VOGU-3710 file (C-alpha; in Angstrom, 3 decimals, decimal comma):
1> mpaitsania> 26,961/-28,294/16,622  26,624/-25,032/18,613  25,648/-25,297/22,236  22,069/-24,514/23,193  22,075/-21,349/25,271  19,504/-18,882/26,528  20,801/-16,369/23,975  20,278/-18,839/21,122  16,759/-19,594/22,305  15,927/-15,888/22,590
11> naivklvavd> 17,147/-15,238/19,056  15,167/-18,210/17,794  11,970/-16,869/19,379  12,387/-13,476/17,719  13,104/-15,097/14,355  9,990/-17,219/14,738  7,901/-14,110/15,329  9,545/-12,270/12,423  8,841/-15,098/9,987  5,081/-14,721/10,543
21> alpaltsnlv> 5,038/-10,923/10,567  5,632/-9,982/6,914  3,284/-12,462/5,192  0,527/-11,356/7,561  1,193/-7,699/6,710  1,211/-8,065/2,928  -1,910/-10,233/2,964  -3,801/-7,468/4,777  -2,667/-4,689/2,430  -4,647/-3,731/-0,660
31> lgnlvnrdye> -3,473/-0,357/-1,927  -0,057/-0,951/-0,390  0,438/-3,839/-2,803  -0,545/-1,791/-5,864  1,512/1,390/-5,565  5,139/1,985/-6,502  7,312/0,714/-3,661  10,892/1,868/-3,427  12,636/-0,285/-0,859  16,305/-0,872/-0,082
41> pilaqagdtv> 17,490/-2,822/2,967  19,359/0,113/4,491  19,081/1,694/7,901  17,177/4,955/8,249  15,829/7,276/10,883  12,436/8,960/11,180  12,460/12,254/9,311  14,859/11,149/6,566  13,947/12,205/3,021  14,071/9,815/0,068
51> nipipptlva> 14,510/11,332/-3,399  12,833/9,393/-6,204  13,749/10,414/-9,783  10,922/11,103/-12,234  11,735/10,350/-15,913  11,843/13,480/-18,123  9,725/14,041/-21,230  11,514/13,941/-24,601  10,221/14,670/-28,097  11,062/12,905/-31,342
61> nnileggavq> 12,800/14,991/-34,023  12,394/14,243/-37,711  15,968/14,521/-38,918  16,361/15,379/-42,586  19,053/13,950/-44,832  22,248/15,775/-44,102  20,675/17,447/-41,091  21,857/17,472/-37,497  20,361/15,940/-34,409  18,359/18,191/-32,124
71> tqnpslgnaq> 19,933/18,178/-28,709  17,496/18,234/-25,832  18,198/19,218/-22,266  15,618/17,309/-20,285  15,106/18,102/-16,648  14,988/15,036/-14,436  12,043/15,318/-12,078  12,261/14,506/-8,406  9,675/13,347/-5,900  10,542/13,607/-2,237
81> ivlnthaeat> 9,017/11,242/0,264  9,675/11,878/3,936  9,922/8,913/6,280  7,586/10,566/8,739  5,612/7,600/10,055  6,987/5,155/12,592  4,127/2,737/13,156  4,305/0,164/15,928  2,134/-2,434/17,576  3,214/-3,962/20,881
91> fqipdvtkvl> 1,926/-6,968/22,779  3,069/-9,122/25,687  3,185/-12,885/26,087  3,246/-14,092/29,719  4,654/-17,542/28,931  6,677/-17,348/25,739  7,598/-21,047/25,913  4,012/-21,903/24,981  4,571/-20,128/21,675  7,409/-22,488/20,850
101> avpdllkvym> 5,309/-25,514/21,778  2,161/-24,315/19,972  3,112/-22,245/16,878  -0,524/-21,433/16,081  -0,697/-19,556/19,364  1,814/-17,073/17,993  -0,564/-16,117/15,196  -3,240/-15,332/17,763  -0,929/-12,726/19,276  0,691/-11,575/16,027
111> qpavvaiaek> -2,343/-11,117/13,783  -3,932/-8,120/15,567  -0,585/-6,305/15,745  0,158/-6,742/12,054  -3,390/-5,869/10,987  -3,148/-2,611/12,949  0,008/-1,631/11,044  -1,521/-2,621/7,697  -4,593/-0,478/8,390  -2,389/2,481/9,254
121> iesdllnlya> -0,480/2,181/5,962  -3,689/1,804/3,945  -5,288/4,858/5,578  -2,225/7,033/4,952  -2,081/6,026/1,292  -5,784/6,664/0,693  -5,590/10,049/2,423  -3,395/11,241/-0,453  -6,502/11,648/-2,637  -6,640/15,433/-2,174
131> gftantpvgt> -3,193/15,826/-3,731  -4,359/14,599/-7,127  -5,144/17,940/-8,736  -3,754/17,491/-12,260  -6,963/15,804/-13,425  -10,438/17,176/-12,748  -12,295/14,991/-10,215  -15,141/12,949/-11,660  -18,448/12,026/-10,075  -20,814/13,939/-7,788
141> tgtpiteavi> -21,056/13,923/-4,006  -24,048/11,957/-2,763  -24,700/10,395/-6,185  -24,093/6,665/-6,823  -21,369/5,879/-9,307  -22,406/5,272/-12,914  -20,861/3,704/-15,965  -20,329/7,190/-17,400  -18,285/8,251/-14,356  -16,058/5,177/-14,599
151> dqaetslfta> -15,596/5,826/-18,306  -14,696/9,454/-17,598  -12,059/8,426/-15,044  -10,407/6,049/-17,509  -10,493/8,714/-20,221  -8,779/11,174/-17,866  -5,884/8,792/-17,291  -5,615/8,034/-21,007  -5,517/11,753/-21,788  -2,803/12,142/-19,136
161> kvpvsepkyl> -0,733/9,681/-21,214  -0,682/6,842/-18,747  0,947/4,051/-20,804  -1,612/1,694/-22,281  0,432/-1,287/-21,092  0,435/-0,084/-17,476  -2,333/-1,559/-15,283  -4,902/0,918/-13,964  -6,741/0,483/-10,678  -9,992/1,734/-9,192
171> mvdsntysam> -10,106/1,717/-5,383  -13,607/2,262/-3,967  -15,515/1,925/-0,711  -18,128/-0,749/-0,017  -21,138/1,367/-1,061  -19,561/2,335/-4,379  -18,573/-1,270/-5,016  -22,138/-2,361/-4,309  -23,525/0,283/-6,687  -21,156/-0,896/-9,413
181> rqiprfseyd> -22,363/-4,484/-9,003  -25,902/-3,291/-9,707  -25,129/-1,552/-12,996  -26,983/-3,834/-15,452  -24,319/-3,788/-18,161  -21,768/-5,128/-15,656  -23,866/-7,661/-13,758  -26,077/-9,468/-16,261  -25,065/-12,637/-18,067  -26,740/-11,710/-21,357
191> kmgdaglram> -24,650/-8,520/-21,525  -21,325/-9,524/-19,942  -21,251/-13,304/-20,277  -19,141/-15,091/-17,657  -17,984/-11,780/-16,172  -21,588/-10,800/-15,483  -22,260/-14,214/-13,961  -19,296/-13,804/-11,610  -20,593/-10,394/-10,574  -23,957/-11,910/-9,669
201> vdgsfgkikd> -22,755/-15,133/-8,030  -19,305/-14,330/-6,603  -19,944/-10,656/-5,945  -16,788/-9,527/-7,759  -16,222/-8,305/-11,280  -12,459/-7,974/-11,463  -12,034/-5,531/-14,344  -14,234/-2,736/-15,706  -13,409/-0,126/-18,353  -9,729/-1,199/-18,194
211> ffvfrsqfis> -9,687/-0,795/-14,383  -8,875/-3,564/-11,954  -11,412/-2,873/-9,221  -10,668/-3,199/-5,510  -12,652/-2,176/-2,468  -11,274/-0,856/0,774  -12,666/-0,133/4,216  -10,364/2,890/4,523  -11,537/5,132/1,677  -11,492/8,740/2,924
221> ktgsspvsth> -14,842/10,394/3,588  -15,493/14,034/4,375  -18,457/16,276/5,168  -21,963/15,304/6,169  -25,411/15,276/4,583  -24,287/14,236/2,060  -20,949/12,582/2,817  -18,270/12,869/0,129  -16,629/9,534/-0,632  -13,187/9,981/-2,182
231> nlafakdaig> -12,564/6,910/-4,304  -9,400/6,829/-6,360  -8,520/5,793/-9,914  -4,789/5,546/-10,509  -1,823/3,855/-12,110  1,054/2,368/-10,131  3,421/5,326/-10,551  0,856/7,746/-9,129  1,788/6,927/-5,528  5,022/5,922/-3,856
241> lvvrrlpqpl> 5,451/3,968/-0,643  8,936/3,922/0,853  9,848/1,540/3,657  13,208/1,594/5,417  14,994/-0,519/7,986  15,119/0,650/11,564  18,394/0,206/13,472  19,086/-2,597/15,920  18,712/-1,860/19,643  21,891/-0,946/21,507
251> pgtgaiaeya> 23,821/-4,025/22,705  23,382/-4,846/26,360  20,007/-3,152/26,699  18,171/-6,467/27,038  16,348/-6,198/23,713  16,766/-8,513/20,722  15,606/-7,560/17,236  15,234/-9,343/13,919  14,243/-7,998/10,498  11,348/-9,427/8,564
261> elgnfgmrvt> 11,718/-8,634/4,871  9,576/-9,735/1,965  9,710/-8,109/-1,456  9,650/-4,349/-0,948  8,574/-4,422/2,682  10,697/-4,501/5,782  9,710/-4,640/9,447  11,554/-4,917/12,715  10,500/-7,302/15,458  11,920/-6,556/18,904
271> msyqpntlaq> 11,658/-8,720/22,017  12,385/-7,462/25,509  11,610/-8,557/29,058  9,230/-6,495/31,170  9,944/-7,095/34,879  6,801/-5,236/35,995  4,555/-7,759/34,293  6,945/-10,733/34,231  6,251/-11,129/30,512  8,088/-10,980/27,229
281> qftvdvlygc> 7,185/-7,884/25,229  7,144/-7,932/21,434  7,112/-4,788/19,320  6,478/-4,950/15,586  7,345/-1,644/13,947  7,953/-0,166/10,522  9,327/3,152/9,291  7,707/4,433/6,126  6,574/7,420/4,134  4,162/7,828/1,249
291> gilrnsfgvq> 3,516/10,529/-1,306  2,366/11,375/-4,807  4,915/10,617/-7,509  3,079/11,538/-10,725  0,094/13,776/-10,132  -1,419/13,198/-13,571  -1,552/9,434/-13,029  -4,386/9,667/-10,504  -7,919/11,072/-10,464  -10,468/11,439/-7,680
301> vtc> -13,740/9,572/-8,170  -16,297/11,215/-5,905  -19,583/9,687/-4,798
//
């Protein structure tokens, strides 16, 4: 059995913090859980570029008896995502031993830090709306969403050859979500059965016009009188989110770091001592980049 030392205790504290960091992050993400996430547990630095291959388009050739195959020279597409965001949230704990004695106290400190990072990721992803130019935006500024607008958005993605088997999502703000709940065909039992009942009682309708519907507090809004609300209809491959590991602190600098990894997300949790405040400082940080992968797989839904 290894001896109990101050170094072992310090490492245990950081691991304890790291264990709670990732689940809290993913539970506070909405769009971040729906997009294409390319993640490998490798070290990276801010400013690095990640190249993501885009499958080429091929055509089927009707070969006649005795004929020859038609050789195609497809061009593999490439989407570049720059790791240009290093988001961090830092907090201090005066008496870190209390965290070990009362684990729930750690969540009180950790939750605000993780939520701040999740909100930053969500905002950056939703700000990509302007880059979706392949499909004509649907809806009208200052006008509540209608069934026809939702139908038009789904038709745009179908025309863009989004695979029928691939889930499609509609991310909207609270006002748009509320307007959708008041469309009679979606919110009345005699027209929608149990789905309409859920819309009236639970306040959620799950799926409409082949879209899984989600609402977000971070939908981009521009202009004034009226304000343009930039909701987004998309398939998973429309947007990419790339997260990379940050390096460990230099040995002997008094900082200890652990990685918190879950699925396609990775974060670093660093603990250091701050003599000016006589407290342990914790920094939760993540290096990521986001960008549009397939322009035709997304369409703006304006309200």
